[in-house]
C-alpha positions as CSV (number, residue, x, y, z in Angstrom):
1,X,38.1,20.2,19.6
2,X,35.9,23.0,20.8
3,X,32.6,24.4,19.4
4,X,30.2,27.1,20.4
5,X,26.6,26.3,19.8
6,X,23.6,28.6,20.3
7,X,20.3,27.2,21.7
8,X,18.1,26.0,18.9
9,X,20.9,25.0,16.6
10,X,19.6,21.5,16.7
11,X,21.7,20.0,13.9
12,X,25.0,21.0,15.4
13,X,23.8,19.9,18.8
14,X,22.9,16.4,17.6
15,X,26.2,16.1,15.7
16,X,28.2,17.0,18.8
17,X,26.3,15.0,21.4
18,X,27.3,11.4,21.8
19,X,26.4,10.5,25.4
20,X,25.8,11.9,28.8
21,X,26.9,11.0,32.3
22,X,26.6,12.7,35.7
23,X,28.0,11.6,39.1
24,X,27.3,13.0,42.5
25,X,29.7,12.3,45.3
26,X,27.9,11.7,48.7
27,X,28.8,14.0,51.5
28,X,29.2,13.0,55.2
29,X,26.2,15.1,56.3
30,X,24.6,14.7,59.7
31,X,20.8,15.1,59.6
32,X,18.9,15.2,62.9
33,X,15.4,13.8,63.0
34,X,13.4,16.0,65.3
35,X,14.5,18.0,68.3
36,X,14.8,15.3,70.9
37,X,17.6,12.8,71.6
38,X,15.3,9.8,71.3
39,X,16.0,9.2,67.6
40,X,19.2,8.6,65.7
41,X,21.0,11.1,63.5
42,X,21.1,10.3,59.9
43,X,24.6,9.8,58.4
44,X,24.4,11.2,54.8
45,X,21.5,12.4,52.7
46,X,20.0,8.9,52.6
47,X,21.5,7.7,55.9
48,X,23.9,5.4,53.9
49,X,27.2,7.2,54.0
50,X,29.1,4.3,55.6
51,X,27.9,2.1,52.7
52,X,29.5,4.6,50.3
53,X,32.8,4.3,52.3
54,X,32.6,0.5,51.9
55,X,32.0,0.9,48.2
56,X,35.2,2.9,47.9
57,X,37.0,0.2,49.8
58,X,35.7,-2.4,47.4
59,X,36.3,-0.5,44.2
60,X,39.5,1.5,44.7
61,X,42.4,-1.1,44.8
62,X,45.0,1.3,46.1
63,X,42.8,2.5,48.9
64,X,41.9,-1.1,49.9
65,X,45.6,-2.2,49.8
66,X,46.7,0.8,52.0
67,X,43.8,0.4,54.5
68,X,44.4,-3.3,55.1
69,X,48.2,-2.8,55.2
70,X,47.7,-0.1,57.8
71,X,45.6,-2.4,60.0
72,X,48.3,-5.1,59.7
73,X,51.0,-2.6,60.7
74,X,49.0,-1.6,63.8
75,X,48.5,-5.2,64.8
76,X,52.2,-5.9,64.5
77,X,53.2,-9.3,65.9
78,X,50.0,-9.8,67.8
79,X,48.6,-8.8,71.2
80,X,50.2,-9.5,74.5
81,X,49.5,-8.8,78.2
82,X,51.3,-5.6,79.1
83,X,52.7,-6.8,82.4
84,X,53.9,-10.2,81.4
85,X,54.4,-10.1,77.6
86,X,52.5,-13.3,77.3
87,X,49.9,-13.7,74.5
88,X,46.5,-12.1,75.3
89,X,44.2,-15.1,74.7
90,X,41.2,-14.0,76.7
91,X,37.9,-15.7,75.9
92,X,35.9,-12.5,75.3
93,X,33.1,-14.0,73.4
94,X,31.8,-17.4,72.3
95,X,32.8,-17.2,68.7
96,X,35.9,-15.1,68.1
97,X,39.3,-15.1,69.8
98,X,40.5,-11.9,71.4
99,X,42.9,-11.2,68.5
100,X,40.1,-11.8,66.0
101,X,37.9,-9.2,67.7
102,X,40.8,-6.7,67.9
103,X,41.6,-7.2,64.2
104,X,38.0,-6.5,63.2
105,X,38.0,-3.4,65.4
106,X,41.3,-2.1,63.9
107,X,40.0,-2.5,60.4
108,X,36.8,-0.6,61.2
109,X,38.9,2.1,62.8
110,X,41.0,2.5,59.6
111,X,37.9,2.6,57.4
112,X,35.4,4.5,59.5
113,X,37.6,6.1,62.3
114,X,35.2,4.2,64.6
115,X,34.8,0.8,66.1
116,X,31.9,-0.7,68.1
117,X,31.7,-3.4,70.7
118,X,28.6,-4.8,72.3
119,X,29.2,-5.3,76.1
120,X,27.4,-8.4,77.4
121,X,27.1,-8.7,81.1
122,X,27.1,-11.6,83.6
123,X,23.6,-11.7,85.1
124,X,25.0,-12.9,88.4
125,X,27.5,-10.2,89.3
126,X,26.6,-7.6,86.6
127,X,30.2,-7.5,85.3
128,X,31.2,-7.5,81.6
129,X,31.3,-11.1,80.5
130,X,31.6,-10.9,76.6
131,X,32.6,-8.3,74.1
132,X,31.1,-8.8,70.7
133,X,32.3,-6.9,67.6
134,X,29.6,-5.0,65.7
135,X,30.6,-3.6,62.2
136,X,30.8,0.2,62.5
137,X,28.5,0.6,59.4
138,X,25.7,-1.1,61.4
139,X,25.6,1.7,64.0
140,X,23.6,5.0,64.2
141,X,23.4,7.1,67.4
142,X,21.6,10.1,68.8
143,X,23.2,13.5,69.0
144,X,24.4,13.1,72.6
145,X,25.9,9.7,71.7
146,X,24.1,8.1,74.6
147,X,21.8,5.8,72.6
148,X,22.6,3.5,69.7
149,X,20.7,1.7,67.0
150,X,22.1,-1.3,65.3
151,X,21.0,-2.6,61.9
152,X,22.8,-4.8,59.3
153,X,20.7,-3.1,56.5
154,X,19.9,0.5,57.0
155,X,18.5,0.7,53.4
156,X,15.6,-1.6,54.5
157,X,15.9,-0.8,58.2
158,X,15.8,-4.4,59.1
159,X,16.4,-5.9,62.6
160,X,17.0,-2.6,64.3
161,X,18.1,-3.0,67.9
162,X,18.6,-0.2,70.4
163,X,21.2,0.1,73.2
164,X,22.4,2.5,75.8
165,X,26.0,3.7,76.1
166,X,28.5,1.7,78.1
167,X,29.7,3.4,81.3
168,X,32.5,1.9,83.4
169,X,31.3,0.2,86.5
170,X,27.7,1.3,86.0
171,X,24.9,-0.9,84.6
172,X,21.8,-0.5,86.7
173,X,19.4,-2.1,84.3
174,X,21.7,-5.1,83.6
175,X,21.2,-4.8,79.9
176,X,23.8,-5.1,77.2
177,X,25.5,-1.9,76.3
178,X,27.4,-0.3,73.4
179,X,31.0,0.8,73.6
180,X,31.9,3.2,70.8
181,X,35.4,4.4,70.2
182,X,36.0,7.3,67.7
183,X,39.3,8.7,66.5
184,X,39.6,12.4,66.5
185,X,39.8,14.4,63.3
186,X,38.8,18.1,63.4
187,X,35.5,18.2,61.6
188,X,32.2,20.1,61.3
189,X,30.4,16.8,62.3
190,X,29.3,16.4,65.9
191,X,28.2,12.8,66.0
192,X,30.0,10.6,63.4
193,X,33.8,10.7,63.1
194,X,35.2,11.8,59.8
195,X,37.3,9.3,58.0
196,X,41.0,10.2,58.3
197,X,41.4,9.9,54.5
198,X,38.4,12.2,53.8
199,X,40.5,14.7,51.7
200,X,41.1,12.0,49.1
201,X,37.6,10.8,48.7
202,X,37.1,13.0,45.6
203,X,40.2,11.4,44.1
204,X,38.9,7.9,44.9
205,X,35.6,8.7,43.2
206,X,37.5,9.9,40.2
207,X,39.5,6.7,40.2
208,X,36.3,4.7,40.1
209,X,35.0,6.9,37.2
210,X,38.2,6.5,35.3
211,X,38.1,2.7,35.6
212,X,34.5,2.7,34.4
213,X,35.4,5.2,31.6
214,X,38.2,2.9,30.4
215,X,36.0,-0.2,30.6
216,X,33.2,1.5,28.7
217,X,35.5,2.8,26.0
218,X,37.2,-0.6,25.6
219,X,33.7,-2.1,25.0
220,X,32.8,0.7,22.6
221,X,36.0,0.8,20.5
222,X,37.3,4.0,22.1
223,X,34.6,6.3,20.5
224,X,35.1,10.0,21.2
225,X,33.8,11.4,24.5
226,X,32.2,14.8,25.0
227,X,32.0,17.4,27.7
228,X,28.8,19.5,27.5
229,X,29.0,22.9,29.2
230,X,25.8,25.0,29.6
231,X,26.1,28.7,30.6
232,X,22.5,29.8,31.1
233,X,22.2,28.8,34.8
234,X,21.8,25.7,36.9
235,X,18.6,23.7,36.5
236,X,16.7,22.1,39.4
237,X,17.4,18.5,40.2
238,X,14.1,17.5,38.6
239,X,14.8,19.4,35.4
240,X,18.3,17.9,35.2
241,X,16.9,14.4,35.5
242,X,14.3,15.0,32.8
243,X,16.9,16.5,30.5
244,X,19.2,13.5,31.0
245,X,16.3,11.1,30.4
246,X,15.4,12.7,27.0
247,X,19.0,13.1,26.0
248,X,19.9,9.5,26.8
249,X,16.8,8.2,25.0
250,X,17.5,10.1,21.8
251,X,21.3,9.8,21.5
252,X,22.7,6.9,23.6
253,X,23.7,3.7,21.8
254,X,24.1,0.2,23.0
255,X,27.4,1.1,24.7
256,X,25.7,3.3,27.3
257,X,26.2,6.9,28.3
258,X,29.4,8.8,27.3
259,X,28.6,12.5,28.1
260,X,30.0,14.6,30.9
261,X,27.8,17.6,31.7
262,X,28.7,20.9,33.3
263,X,26.1,23.6,34.3
264,X,27.3,27.2,34.8
265,X,25.7,30.3,35.9
266,X,28.1,32.8,34.4
267,X,25.8,35.2,32.5
268,X,27.5,34.2,29.3
269,X,26.0,34.6,25.8
270,X,27.0,31.1,25.1
271,X,24.3,28.5,25.0
272,X,26.4,25.4,24.9
273,X,30.0,24.5,24.5
274,X,31.1,21.1,23.4
275,X,34.6,19.9,24.1
276,X,35.5,16.6,22.5
277,X,38.4,14.5,23.6
278,X,39.9,12.5,20.7
279,X,41.1,9.0,21.4
280,X,44.7,10.0,20.7
281,X,44.5,12.2,23.8
282,X,43.3,9.4,26.1
283,X,46.6,8.0,27.2
284,X,48.2,11.3,28.3
285,X,45.1,12.6,30.0
286,X,44.2,9.4,31.8
287,X,47.8,8.9,32.9
288,X,47.9,12.4,34.3
289,X,44.6,12.0,36.1
290,X,45.5,8.6,37.6
291,X,48.9,9.9,38.9
292,X,47.2,12.8,40.6
293,X,44.6,10.5,42.2
294,X,47.4,8.2,43.5
295,X,49.3,11.1,45.0
296,X,46.1,12.4,46.8
297,X,45.3,9.0,48.2
298,X,48.8,8.4,49.4
299,X,49.0,11.8,51.1
300,X,45.6,11.5,52.8
301,X,46.5,8.0,54.1
302,X,49.8,9.4,55.6
303,X,51.6,6.8,53.4
304,X,55.1,8.1,53.9
305,X,56.6,5.7,51.5
306,X,55.2,3.9,48.4
307,X,57.4,0.8,48.9
308,X,55.6,-0.1,52.2
309,X,52.4,-0.6,50.3
310,X,53.7,-2.3,47.1
311,X,53.3,0.8,44.9
312,X,55.5,0.9,41.9
313,X,57.8,3.9,41.5
314,X,59.4,5.2,38.3
315,X,61.8,2.7,37.0
316,X,60.4,-0.2,39.1
317,X,59.5,-1.0,42.7
318,X,62.8,0.4,44.0
319,X,64.3,0.5,47.4
320,X,66.9,-1.8,48.9
321,X,66.6,-3.5,52.3
322,X,67.9,-0.5,54.3
323,X,65.6,1.9,52.6
324,X,62.6,-0.3,53.3
325,X,63.5,-0.6,56.9
326,X,64.0,3.2,57.2
327,X,60.6,3.8,55.6
328,X,59.0,1.3,58.0
329,X,60.5,3.1,61.0
330,X,59.3,6.5,59.7
331,X,55.8,5.2,59.1
332,X,55.7,3.7,62.6
333,X,56.6,7.0,64.1
334,X,54.2,9.0,61.9
335,X,51.2,6.7,62.0
336,X,51.5,3.3,63.8
337,X,52.6,4.3,67.3
338,X,50.0,7.0,68.0
339,X,47.1,4.9,66.6
340,X,48.2,1.9,68.6
341,X,48.2,3.9,71.8
342,X,44.7,5.2,71.4
343,X,43.3,1.7,70.5
344,X,45.2,0.1,73.4
345,X,43.8,2.7,75.7
346,X,40.2,2.1,74.5
347,X,40.4,-1.7,75.0
348,X,42.1,-1.4,78.3
349,X,39.1,0.6,79.7
350,X,36.9,-2.3,78.8
351,X,39.2,-5.0,80.0
352,X,39.7,-3.2,83.4
353,X,36.0,-3.1,83.9
354,X,35.9,-6.9,83.3
355,X,38.8,-7.5,85.7
356,X,41.2,-8.5,82.9
357,X,44.8,-7.3,82.6
358,X,45.9,-4.5,80.3
359,X,47.1,-5.4,76.8
360,X,49.4,-3.9,74.2
361,X,50.4,-4.6,70.6
362,X,53.7,-6.5,70.1
363,X,55.9,-4.5,67.8
364,X,57.6,-5.9,64.7
365,X,61.2,-4.9,65.2
366,X,61.7,-4.9,61.5
367,X,59.6,-5.6,58.4
368,X,61.8,-7.6,56.1
369,X,62.5,-10.4,58.6
370,X,58.8,-10.6,59.5
371,X,58.0,-11.0,55.8
372,X,60.4,-13.9,55.1
373,X,58.8,-17.2,54.4
374,X,59.4,-20.1,56.9
375,X,61.4,-21.9,54.2
376,X,63.7,-18.8,53.7
377,X,64.1,-18.3,57.4
378,X,65.3,-21.9,57.9
379,X,67.9,-21.5,55.2
380,X,69.5,-18.3,56.3
381,X,69.0,-18.2,60.1
382,X,70.3,-20.4,63.0
383,X,68.0,-22.0,65.5
384,X,68.8,-19.3,68.1
385,X,68.2,-16.5,65.6
386,X,64.8,-18.0,64.8
387,X,64.0,-18.2,68.5
388,X,65.1,-14.7,69.1
389,X,62.4,-13.5,66.6
390,X,59.8,-14.8,69.0
391,X,61.6,-13.4,72.1
392,X,62.7,-16.9,73.2
393,X,65.9,-17.8,75.0
394,X,68.7,-19.8,73.2
395,X,68.7,-23.6,73.3
396,X,71.6,-25.4,74.9
397,X,74.1,-26.4,72.2
398,X,72.1,-24.5,69.5
399,X,74.9,-22.0,68.7
400,X,75.3,-21.7,64.9
401,X,73.0,-24.7,64.1
402,X,70.5,-24.4,61.4
403,X,67.0,-25.8,61.7
404,X,66.8,-29.4,60.4
405,X,63.9,-29.3,58.0
406,X,62.1,-32.5,57.2
407,X,61.6,-33.0,53.5
408,X,59.6,-35.6,51.7
409,X,61.9,-37.7,49.4
410,X,60.7,-38.5,45.9
411,X,61.5,-42.2,46.4
412,X,63.7,-44.4,48.5
413,X,66.0,-47.3,47.7
414,X,64.3,-50.7,47.9
415,X,66.9,-51.9,50.4
416,X,66.0,-49.2,52.9
417,X,64.8,-51.4,55.8
418,X,66.9,-51.2,59.0
419,X,65.3,-48.7,61.4
420,X,68.7,-47.9,63.0
421,X,70.5,-47.3,59.7
422,X,71.9,-43.7,59.9
423,X,71.7,-43.4,56.1
424,X,67.9,-43.3,56.5
425,X,68.1,-40.1,58.5
426,X,69.8,-38.0,55.9
427,X,66.4,-36.7,54.6
428,X,65.2,-35.5,58.0
429,X,65.1,-35.8,61.8
430,X,64.3,-39.1,63.5
431,X,63.6,-39.0,67.2
432,X,65.3,-41.6,69.3
433,X,65.1,-43.0,72.9
434,X,67.3,-40.3,74.4
435,X,65.0,-37.6,72.9
436,X,62.2,-38.9,75.0
437,X,64.0,-38.1,78.2
438,X,64.0,-34.4,77.2
439,X,60.2,-34.2,77.2
440,X,59.0,-36.8,79.7
441,X,58.1,-34.1,82.2
442,X,55.4,-32.8,79.8
443,X,51.8,-33.9,79.6
444,X,49.2,-35.0,82.2
445,X,48.2,-38.5,83.3
446,X,45.1,-39.7,81.5
447,X,43.6,-40.8,84.8
448,X,43.2,-37.2,85.8
449,X,40.5,-36.6,83.2
450,X,37.1,-37.9,82.2
451,X,37.0,-38.7,78.5
452,X,34.0,-37.2,76.7
453,X,34.9,-38.2,73.2
454,X,37.8,-38.5,70.7
455,X,38.2,-38.1,67.0
456,X,37.4,-41.2,65.1
457,X,38.3,-41.4,61.4
458,X,36.6,-43.5,58.9
459,X,38.1,-41.6,55.9
460,X,41.6,-40.5,55.4
461,X,41.6,-37.7,52.8
462,X,42.8,-34.3,53.9
463,X,39.5,-32.7,53.2
464,X,37.6,-35.2,55.3
465,X,40.2,-34.9,58.0
466,X,39.7,-31.1,58.2
467,X,35.9,-31.5,58.2
468,X,36.1,-33.9,61.2
469,X,38.6,-31.7,62.9
470,X,36.4,-28.6,62.6
471,X,33.4,-30.6,63.8
472,X,35.3,-31.7,66.8
473,X,36.0,-28.1,67.8
474,X,32.3,-27.2,67.2
475,X,31.4,-30.0,69.6
476,X,33.6,-28.6,72.3
477,X,32.0,-25.2,71.9
478,X,28.5,-26.6,72.1
479,X,29.3,-28.5,75.2
480,X,30.8,-25.5,77.0
481,X,27.7,-23.5,75.9
482,X,25.4,-26.0,77.5
483,X,27.5,-25.9,80.7
484,X,27.6,-22.1,81.0
485,X,24.2,-21.1,79.6
486,X,21.0,-21.4,81.8
487,X,18.8,-24.0,79.9
488,X,16.3,-24.9,82.6
489,X,12.8,-24.6,81.3
490,X,13.9,-23.9,77.7
491,X,12.7,-26.0,74.8
492,X,15.2,-27.9,72.6
493,X,14.2,-25.6,69.8
494,X,15.0,-22.6,71.9
495,X,18.4,-23.9,72.9
496,X,19.1,-25.0,69.3
497,X,18.3,-21.4,68.1
498,X,20.5,-19.9,70.8
499,X,23.5,-22.1,69.7
500,X,22.9,-21.0,66.2
501,X,22.7,-17.3,67.1
502,X,25.6,-17.2,69.6
503,X,28.0,-19.8,68.1
504,X,26.9,-19.9,64.4
505,X,26.7,-23.7,64.7
506,X,23.8,-25.8,63.5
507,X,22.7,-28.8,65.5
508,X,19.7,-31.2,65.3
509,X,17.3,-31.6,68.3
510,X,18.2,-35.3,68.5
511,X,21.9,-34.5,68.7
512,X,21.2,-31.8,71.2
513,X,19.2,-34.2,73.4
514,X,22.1,-36.7,73.3
515,X,24.7,-34.1,74.3
516,X,22.6,-33.0,77.3
517,X,22.4,-36.6,78.4
518,X,26.1,-37.2,77.9
519,X,27.0,-34.0,79.9
520,X,24.7,-35.2,82.7
521,X,26.3,-38.6,82.7
522,X,29.7,-36.9,83.1
523,X,28.3,-34.9,86.0
524,X,28.9,-31.6,84.2
525,X,25.3,-30.6,84.3
526,X,22.2,-32.0,85.9
527,X,19.5,-32.0,83.3
528,X,16.9,-34.2,81.6
529,X,14.8,-33.8,78.5
530,X,11.0,-34.1,79.2
531,X,9.1,-33.9,76.0
532,X,10.6,-30.9,74.2
533,X,11.7,-29.0,77.3
534,X,14.8,-29.3,79.5
535,X,14.6,-29.5,83.3
536,X,17.9,-28.8,85.0
537,X,19.4,-27.9,88.3
538,X,22.8,-26.3,88.9
539,X,25.8,-28.6,89.7
540,X,27.8,-27.4,92.7
541,X,31.5,-26.9,91.7
542,X,34.4,-25.1,93.4
543,X,36.0,-24.3,90.0
544,X,34.5,-23.3,86.7
545,X,33.8,-26.4,84.6
546,X,35.0,-26.4,81.0
547,X,35.5,-28.9,78.3
548,X,39.1,-29.0,77.2
549,X,40.7,-30.3,74.0
550,X,43.9,-32.3,74.6
551,X,46.0,-34.6,72.4
552,X,46.9,-38.2,72.6
553,X,49.7,-39.9,70.6
554,X,48.5,-42.8,68.5
555,X,48.8,-44.7,65.2
556,X,47.6,-42.9,62.1
557,X,44.3,-44.3,60.9
558,X,45.4,-44.9,57.3
559,X,48.4,-47.0,58.3
560,X,47.8,-50.7,58.6
561,X,49.1,-52.8,61.5
562,X,49.2,-52.5,65.3
563,X,49.9,-49.2,67.1
564,X,53.4,-50.4,67.8
565,X,55.6,-52.7,65.7
566,X,59.0,-54.2,66.2
567,X,60.4,-51.6,63.9
568,X,58.7,-48.7,65.7
569,X,61.2,-46.2,66.9
570,X,61.9,-46.2,70.7
571,X,60.7,-42.6,71.0
572,X,57.3,-43.5,69.7
573,X,57.2,-46.7,71.9
574,X,57.9,-44.7,75.0
575,X,55.5,-41.9,74.2
576,X,52.6,-44.4,73.6
577,X,53.5,-46.5,76.7
578,X,53.6,-43.3,78.7
579,X,49.9,-42.8,78.0
580,X,49.6,-39.1,78.7
581,X,47.5,-36.3,77.3
582,X,49.1,-33.1,76.1
583,X,48.1,-29.5,75.4
584,X,48.9,-27.9,72.1
585,X,51.4,-25.6,73.9
586,X,53.2,-28.7,75.4
587,X,53.6,-30.2,71.9
588,X,54.9,-26.8,70.8
589,X,57.5,-27.0,73.6
590,X,58.6,-30.4,72.1
591,X,59.1,-28.7,68.8
592,X,61.3,-26.0,70.4
593,X,63.4,-28.7,72.1
594,X,63.9,-30.8,69.0
595,X,64.1,-27.9,66.5
596,X,61.3,-29.0,64.2
597,X,57.5,-29.2,64.1
598,X,56.7,-32.2,66.2
599,X,52.9,-31.6,65.8
600,X,53.1,-32.0,62.0
601,X,55.9,-34.5,61.7
602,X,55.4,-36.6,65.0
603,X,58.4,-38.9,65.5
604,X,60.1,-37.9,62.2
605,X,61.1,-39.3,58.9
606,X,59.6,-42.8,58.0
607,X,60.0,-45.1,55.0
608,X,56.6,-46.5,53.9
609,X,57.2,-50.0,52.6
610,X,53.8,-50.2,51.2
611,X,54.3,-47.3,48.8
612,X,58.2,-47.4,48.7
613,X,58.2,-43.7,49.4
614,X,59.8,-41.7,52.2
615,X,57.3,-39.7,54.3
616,X,58.0,-36.7,56.5
617,X,55.8,-38.1,59.3
618,X,56.1,-41.4,61.2
619,X,53.3,-43.9,61.6
620,X,51.8,-41.9,64.5
621,X,50.1,-38.6,64.9
622,X,48.4,-36.3,67.5
623,X,44.7,-37.1,67.9
624,X,42.3,-34.8,69.6
625,X,40.2,-35.8,72.7
626,X,37.6,-33.8,74.6
627,X,37.9,-34.2,78.3
628,X,36.9,-32.7,81.6
629,X,39.4,-32.5,84.5
630,X,38.4,-34.8,87.4
631,X,37.6,-32.9,90.5
632,X,36.1,-29.9,88.7
633,X,32.6,-31.5,88.7
634,X,32.7,-33.0,92.2
């Protein structure tokens, strides 16, 4: 429906007007503050353009799905050392693993075309020691990109810190620096990188408006909506706001605003044109608009195939296995490889400056096999095929054998008693005496370590177990912090605050005092607490001293009885009598040898006479201990 109304025809105007709405899409403007390079350049009219990009990520499901999927495709099967192919497990800060830092940077790169790292230097040799991820939306910089300002809340400008730019091999003032990496997209901007999906932002905003439009109409019973077109010129921003306020006050109901307004300066004799969309037109018009938005978003994201991002096509999801694999290979060539190369190059500059080896992303050879669940893999692949997925060599005698998966039986017959009855083994693997000979070369003698503490369980629920498990890892991090961080002359409160800031772990001053005393007793540090302050002296050591987490094999806490019984399997007897400590990787090697998860299932299937149930773990488990290697602290 279309009507022409002249100004002053108030009755027709009131009849046609139902509601009003106006949306302005922010632009990635750069606004310099002054003429010097001692201040940061604003990003957007209100300096909050990155917040707008985050809002789109949160409110446009398709954009979010593609963005996170692209990050996962870049990360592939993890990060390895380029020369050796081994996992890159560098300790590059006190909180996150190397892969966690890289993952955050890749996600920032996809969203902002930028990622930021704080480079923290070793005060002794002025070499990079830690690399801390800083969300890209926290950063603003000067026009020359030589100075950076970091704030988690630019709207309030809280906790703003300033840094200079990182330069390879050069840090004369020994202060932390900022490394900024930006992808290149041709743009009128000189300071902040333009998002690679910038051409689709209008479509993303339209998608948000359509979602709100549908929601509002559902709440309002799909009342008609109106487009108001004025042809007598464009008002000032202040005039437009005042007109909107009056119009909303007079004509809006409880359902909120429903107008769309359009100002034109066409010299027309028309005063106002009102176009009304009847509810019967909604479906076709909205469907057309949404399809157009989807196409724009896919194109801007270089999403060469819908099926790679779970987007339904006409007639269903579509695509057989070969089509999906082909689509994946095309997307790797179009997007993944180039972006991996530039990100690897950026990180390798930093790693080289810190004396660390170069890294690269490990490629997924195909997408379907990587997406199979563990259960499905075990059903359709042999042991050697499973190992080949992880680039591992075949096992002797493993040709054509399937992985023997341990399953938990519903119940077991009451006459299930004899430990050596082969019928018991039909539900899963049971390790025997000859199995121990295959792994007796693993582990380290307990006498080579000084025990700091071990996990002790007073409760047996899974939730309590995980809580204790996490606390144990926190304890190790705190101890290594006290070993590596200068604490002489600091108060307990200052050290406590430092642990909270750098590790994100809370600790009481009493607990902190006890830990300092325990580390001193273990000759890891030389320190004592006097009043509220710590007096310490360095401990001479040839090697860096660190607290390690190893594993001992022992009886599960919820199982009654002695650690070993007459019916205990020979494998468990020998492992406990061997009395060694094992790394997590050594336990994984056992799993590779035996073809099932030894860490989870220990000695294998076990019939619990107390419950009359078959369990997929024997009476033993791997318990964590915190140790220091003897000789390191001498």
